[in-house]
N, C-alpha and C positions, 0 to 999 in steps of 0.2 A: 903744326899746321902751316902750310905755305901761304904766303900772302902774295897778291899780284898787284902790280901798279895799274892805275886806271887805263893806261895805254896798252897793256898786254892783251886785253880782250880784242883790240882792234888790229893787232899785228897780223894774225893769220888771214883774216878776211881781206885786209888791205894788200898783203903780199899776193894772195890768190887773185884778186882783181887786177893787180899790176901784171901778173904773169898772163892772165887771160887776155888783157889788152894787147900784149905783145904777141901771143901765140894763137889766140882765138880758140877754136874748137880742138886744135892740136894738143892743147893742155890735157884734154881727157885721155888722149893716147899716151901722153907722158905718164899720167897716173896709172894707166894700165901697165906700162913698162915697169914702173916702180913696184907693182904688185908681183910681177913674175921675175924680176931681175935677180941674178945671183948676188947676194949681199957681199960676198968675199971678193968678187972680181969686178962687180959693177957691170956685168955683161948679160945680155939677153940675146937669145938666138931662137928663131922660129921661122916657119914659112909664112909668106904673105897670105897664102890661102887659109892657113889655120887661124891667123889673127883676124882676117876678114870674116871668117865664119863665127869666131868667138864674139866679136864686138859688133857685127852686123853692118859693116861699111865696106865699100868697094876697095879693091887693091889700089886703084888710082888715088882714092882719098888717103889711104895709108901712106902712099909715097909722097903726097903733098904734105901731109902732117909731119912725116919724118924729115923732109927738107926744111920745113919751118922750124922744127925743134933744133935741127943742126945749125941753121942760120943764127938762131938766138943763143946758141952755146949750151943747150941742155944736154945734147947727146953728140956722140961721134958715131958715124954710120960707116960700116964696112960691108954693106949688103952686096950679095952676088948670087947668081943662079936661083932666083926666086926666094932666097932666104934673107931675113933681116938679121944682121949681127950689129947690135947697138951697145955702146958703152955709155953709161950715164955719167955725166960730169958732176960728181958729188960736191 
């Protein structure tokens, strides 16, 4: 049976809050990317329209979130022609 240190229970919430403070609501988009990303390549590719419809936000919001995630070093963006091509920095 594994034992946990008293601080281990605070690690994930603290990390999540720190990430949320840096990225704001863009963090939810990052979690979406992690759900659909190819685990072998760290790559995600889809149209802005498809993602917008899936998560219920505007394309403009997606672009803002993507820019925030890129500025904070979470992803590398190679988007073009209405497609998002993102590489997650593991």
